[in-house]
MARMAR-270348 format. One line per field, with one value per atom (N, C-alpha, C): residue in three letters; atom name; x, z, y. Coordinates in pm, whole numbers, plus 32768, in hexadecimal, padded with zeros to 4 digits. Each point is the difference from the previous one (the first is absolute). Example, Ala and Ser with C-alpha at 12.3 -4.5 7.8 and 13.67 -1.06 7.14 Angstrom:
# residues 2
aa: ALA,ALA,ALA,SER,SER,SER
at: N,CA,C,N,CA,C
east: 8527,7FA7,805A,7FDD,8052,7FB3
up: 830C,8000,8000,7FB8,8006,8049
north: 7DC7,8077,8078,8069,8077,806D
This chain:
# residues 102
aa: MET,MET,MET,ALA,ALA,ALA,ASP,ASP,ASP,MET,MET,MET,GLY,GLY,GLY,LYS,LYS,LYS,PRO,PRO,PRO,HIS,HIS,HIS,CYS,CYS,CYS,ILE,ILE,ILE,LYS,LYS,LYS,ARG,ARG,ARG,ILE,ILE,ILE,PRO,PRO,PRO,ALA,ALA,ALA,ARG,ARG,ARG,THR,THR,THR,LEU,LEU,LEU,VAL,VAL,VAL,LYS,LYS,LYS,ASP,ASP,ASP,ILE,ILE,ILE,PRO,PRO,PRO,PRO,PRO,PRO,ALA,ALA,ALA,GLU,GLU,GLU,ALA,ALA,ALA,ASN,ASN,ASN,GLU,GLU,GLU,TYR,TYR,TYR,ILE,ILE,ILE,ARG,ARG,ARG,ALA,ALA,ALA,ARG,ARG,ARG,ALA,ALA,ALA,LYS,LYS,LYS,GLU,GLU,GLU,ASN,ASN,ASN,TYR,TYR,TYR,GLU,GLU,GLU,MET,MET,MET,PRO,PRO,PRO,PRO,PRO,PRO,ASP,ASP,ASP,TYR,TYR,TYR,ALA,ALA,ALA,ILE,ILE,ILE,ARG,ARG,ARG,ASP,ASP,ASP,VAL,VAL,VAL,VAL,VAL,VAL,VAL,VAL,VAL,LEU,LEU,LEU,GLY,GLY,GLY,LYS,LYS,LYS,PRO,PRO,PRO,PRO,PRO,PRO,MET,MET,MET,VAL,VAL,VAL,VAL,VAL,VAL,GLY,GLY,GLY,VAL,VAL,VAL,MET,MET,MET,ASN,ASN,ASN,ARG,ARG,ARG,LYS,LYS,LYS,GLN,GLN,GLN,LYS,LYS,LYS,ILE,ILE,ILE,LEU,LEU,LEU,PHE,PHE,PHE,PRO,PRO,PRO,PHE,PHE,PHE,THR,THR,THR,ARG,ARG,ARG,PRO,PRO,PRO,CYS,CYS,CYS,PHE,PHE,PHE,GLY,GLY,GLY,THR,THR,THR,ALA,ALA,ALA,VAL,VAL,VAL,MET,MET,MET,GLU,GLU,GLU,MET,MET,MET,ASP,ASP,ASP,ALA,ALA,ALA,LEU,LEU,LEU,PRO,PRO,PRO,GLY,GLY,GLY,GLU,GLU,GLU,ILE,ILE,ILE,GLU,GLU,GLU,LYS,LYS,LYS,ILE,ILE,ILE,ARG,ARG,ARG,ALA,ALA,ALA,ASP,ASP,ASP,LEU,LEU,LEU,GLY,GLY,GLY,GLU,GLU,GLU,GLY,GLY,GLY
at: N,CA,C,N,CA,C,N,CA,C,N,CA,C,N,CA,C,N,CA,C,N,CA,C,N,CA,C,N,CA,C,N,CA,C,N,CA,C,N,CA,C,N,CA,C,N,CA,C,N,CA,C,N,CA,C,N,CA,C,N,CA,C,N,CA,C,N,CA,C,N,CA,C,N,CA,C,N,CA,C,N,CA,C,N,CA,C,N,CA,C,N,CA,C,N,CA,C,N,CA,C,N,CA,C,N,CA,C,N,CA,C,N,CA,C,N,CA,C,N,CA,C,N,CA,C,N,CA,C,N,CA,C,N,CA,C,N,CA,C,N,CA,C,N,CA,C,N,CA,C,N,CA,C,N,CA,C,N,CA,C,N,CA,C,N,CA,C,N,CA,C,N,CA,C,N,CA,C,N,CA,C,N,CA,C,N,CA,C,N,CA,C,N,CA,C,N,CA,C,N,CA,C,N,CA,C,N,CA,C,N,CA,C,N,CA,C,N,CA,C,N,CA,C,N,CA,C,N,CA,C,N,CA,C,N,CA,C,N,CA,C,N,CA,C,N,CA,C,N,CA,C,N,CA,C,N,CA,C,N,CA,C,N,CA,C,N,CA,C,N,CA,C,N,CA,C,N,CA,C,N,CA,C,N,CA,C,N,CA,C,N,CA,C,N,CA,C,N,CA,C,N,CA,C,N,CA,C,N,CA,C,N,CA,C,N,CA,C,N,CA,C,N,CA,C,N,CA,C,N,CA,C,N,CA,C,N,CA,C,N,CA,C,N,CA,C,N,CA,C,N,CA,C,N,CA,C
east: ACDE,8023,7FA2,8033,7FB2,7F93,7F93,7F91,802C,800F,8032,7F95,7F83,7F97,8007,804D,800F,8089,800A,8083,8066,807E,806D,8065,7FE6,8062,7FFA,806B,8007,7FF7,8022,7FFB,7F71,7F9E,7F74,7FD8,8052,7FE4,805D,7FCA,8057,8045,806F,8049,8091,803B,808D,8051,8074,8059,8052,7FF5,804B,8086,7FFE,8079,7FF3,806E,7FF7,806E,7FE6,805E,8028,7F9B,8019,7FB8,802C,7FBB,7F71,7FA2,7F75,7FF3,804C,7FF7,8029,8065,802B,7F98,7FBB,7F94,7F93,7FDC,7F9B,802E,807E,8036,7FFB,8025,7FFF,7F73,7F9E,7F74,7FD2,801B,7FD7,803F,807C,8045,7FC7,7FC2,7FD1,7F6A,7FB5,7F6E,7FD2,7FC7,7FD2,7F93,7FB3,7F93,802A,8008,8026,7FB7,7FF1,7FB3,8048,7FF2,8035,7F9C,8034,7FAD,8009,7F90,8008,8045,8032,804B,7FB3,7F7C,7FB2,7FC1,802F,7FC2,801E,7F9A,800E,7FEC,8053,7FF0,7FE1,7F8F,7FD2,7FFD,7FD0,7FF2,8083,806E,8082,802B,8013,802A,808E,8012,8083,8054,806B,8058,806A,801B,8068,7FF6,8064,8007,7FBE,7F9B,7FC0,8064,7FEE,7F99,8024,7F99,8012,7FB0,8037,7FC2,7FD8,7F89,7FD5,7FF9,8036,7FFF,7FA7,7FBA,7FA7,8036,8014,8029,7F85,7FAB,7F7E,800A,8055,800B,802E,8061,8035,7FAD,7FA1,7FAE,8057,805D,805C,7FF0,801E,8000,808A,803E,8082,7FEB,8043,7FF5,807A,8021,806E,7FCC,8058,7FDB,807C,7FF2,8070,7FEB,805F,7FFD,8064,7FD2,805E,8077,8074,807F,802D,7FAE,8025,8009,7FBD,8002,7F8E,800A,7F97,801D,7F96,8009,7F91,8013,7F97,7FC6,7F7C,7FB9,7FAB,7FEE,7FAA,7FA1,7F80,7F9E,7FA2,7FC7,7F99,7F80,7FBE,7F83,7F8D,7FAE,7F86,7F95,7F96,7F95,7FCB,7FF8,7FCC,8065,8076,8064,8036,801D,8032,7F95,7F84,7F92,7FEF,8014,7FF6,806D,807A,806D,7FE0,7FCF,7FDB,7F93,7F9B,7F91,802D,8055,802F,8063,805A,8072,8003,7FAA,8000,7FD5,801F,7FE4,7F74,7FB4,7F7D,7FB9
up: B1BC,7F73,7FB0,7F9A,7FAF,7FB3,7FE5,7FB3,7F6F,7FD4,7F79,7F96,802A,7FA1,7FCC,8043,7FD6,7FC1,7FA4,7FC2,8063,7FE6,8056,7FB6,7F84,7FB0,801C,8039,8025,7F85,7F8D,7F85,7FD8,8040,7FE6,8046,805D,804A,7FCE,7FDD,7FD6,807A,8026,8078,7FDC,804F,7FEE,806E,7FDD,8062,8042,8085,804B,802F,8034,8032,7FD9,7FD3,7FDE,8043,8006,8038,8090,8055,808E,8052,807B,8055,801F,8010,801D,8079,806A,8077,7FDF,7FAC,7FD8,7FA6,7FB0,7FAD,805A,8068,805E,8046,802A,8041,7FA1,7F84,7F9B,7FF1,7FF7,7FF1,807C,8076,807C,800E,7FD2,800B,7FA0,7F94,7F9B,7FFF,8036,8003,8092,8029,808B,801F,7F9C,8011,7FC1,8051,7FC9,8048,7FBC,8032,7FDD,8057,7FE0,7FA7,7F98,7FA2,801F,7FF3,800B,7F83,8006,7F8F,7F7C,8004,7F84,7FD3,8035,7FDE,7F6F,7FBC,7F73,7FEF,7FAD,7FD6,7F6B,7FDC,7F74,7FCA,8051,7FDD,7FE8,802D,7FFA,808F,8020,8087,8018,8070,8024,8039,7FBB,802C,805E,8069,805E,807F,8054,807F,806D,8046,806B,806F,8046,7FE8,7F8A,7FB7,7F90,801F,7FDE,801F,7F7F,8000,7F93,803B,7FB9,802E,7FAA,8042,7FBB,8011,7F90,8000,7FD0,805F,7FE0,7FB0,8029,7FBB,7F6F,7FEB,7F79,7FB1,8046,7FC2,7FC5,8053,7FD9,8060,7FCF,8050,7FF1,8070,8001,8033,7FC2,802E,7FD5,804D,7FD9,7FA0,7FAD,7FA8,7FE9,8017,7FED,7F80,7FA6,7F83,800D,7FEA,8005,7FA3,8030,7FB8,7FF4,802A,7FF7,8089,8064,8086,8018,8070,802C,7FD2,7FD8,7FD6,8045,800B,8030,7F85,7FF3,7F8D,802A,7FA2,8017,7F8B,801F,7F96,8024,7F9B,8015,802A,8065,802F,7FA4,7FDF,7FB5,8063,7FD0,805B,804E,8082,8057,8030,7FC6,8024,808E,8027,8087,8066,7FE4,805A,800C,7F92,8003,8059,7FF4,8054,8093,801E,808B,8033,7FAD,8028,8011,7FA5,8005,8072,8017,8058,807D,8007,8072,8081,806C,8086,8030,7FB5,8035,7FAC
north: 6F77,7FF9,8059,803E,805D,7FB6,8047,7FCA,7FEF,7F85,7FE6,801A,801D,801F,808F,8054,808C,8013,8061,8018,8036,7FE6,802B,8057,8023,8048,8096,8035,808D,805A,7FCC,8051,8025,7FC0,8023,8081,802F,807B,806E,8073,806F,803D,7FC4,802C,801A,8057,8025,7FBB,7FCC,7FC4,806E,800A,8065,7FC9,7F85,7FBE,7F6D,7FC3,7F73,7FAF,7F7F,7F9F,8022,8012,8018,7F95,7FE7,7FA0,8030,7FA4,8026,805D,7FE8,8056,808F,8011,8086,8043,7FB2,8037,8039,7FB5,8031,807F,8004,8078,8077,7FEB,806A,803A,7FA8,802B,804C,7FC9,8043,808A,8010,8081,8069,7FD6,805F,8015,7FA3,800C,8003,8070,800C,7F9B,7FDC,7FA1,7F7C,7F97,7F7E,7F91,7F91,7F8E,7F7F,7F9C,7F7B,7FB8,7FBF,7FB5,7F6B,7FB9,7F6E,7FC8,7F85,7FC8,7FF8,7FFA,7FF3,8083,8072,8081,8024,8034,8026,8096,803C,808B,7FFB,8039,7FFC,7F71,7FA6,7F72,7FB8,8038,7FBC,7FE3,7F81,7FDA,8031,8046,8036,7F8E,7FDE,7F93,8035,7FB5,8026,7FB0,8014,7FBA,8055,7FCA,804D,8020,806F,8064,8059,8029,805D,807E,8072,8080,8047,8039,8058,808C,8062,8089,8058,805C,805C,808E,8042,808D,804E,8027,8038,8081,805C,8081,7FED,7FA8,7FE8,7F9A,7FBE,7F97,7F92,7FCE,7F94,7F8B,7F8A,7F87,7FC0,7FDD,7FBD,7F72,7FA0,7F76,7FB0,7F98,7FA9,7F95,7FCE,7F92,7FAB,7F7E,7FA5,7FB0,800D,7FB4,7F8D,7F85,7F8F,801A,7FE4,8012,8091,8061,808D,8042,7FC9,803A,8060,8047,805B,808E,8044,808C,804E,8083,8059,8044,7FF5,8035,8078,805D,8075,800B,8017,8013,8071,803E,8065,7FB9,8036,7FC5,8028,7FA0,801B,802E,8043,8028,7F88,800E,7F98,7F9A,7FFF,7F9A,8011,807B,8018,7FDC,8025,7FDD,7F69,7FB8,7F6D,7FC5,8033,7FCE,801A,8078,8020,7FA3,7FE8,7FA9,7F6F,7FD1,7F76,7FE7,805F,7FE7,8056,8066,805B,7FBE,8042,7FCA,8023,8047,8020,805E
C-alpha cells in the first residue's frame, strides 16, 4: 500500500500525459519501448515527493539524451496514464541510485 504520509496528486508534478486510460501492463510496455533505460519501482516510490500510484509492477523509464522521465500513474476513477516530465538536475542519477541493479 502506498505511503499515505506523502502526497499522491499527479498535478503537483509538471508532467505531460502521453497516453491515457490504458491497462497498467500496456503502460509498462509503452515505457519500455520508448526508454532504453528502465527500472521497476516499488509501490511506495515517490518522484518529486509524489508517490506514484499504480498496480505493481510499475516501470519508470529514463531518456538520458532528452533528459526525460516516463512513468505510469493511476488516478482513481480515471485509470492509468503514461506521464512524461523533464528531468531536473540529479533526478536521473537519483532514480539510478534508488532503483538500479548495482
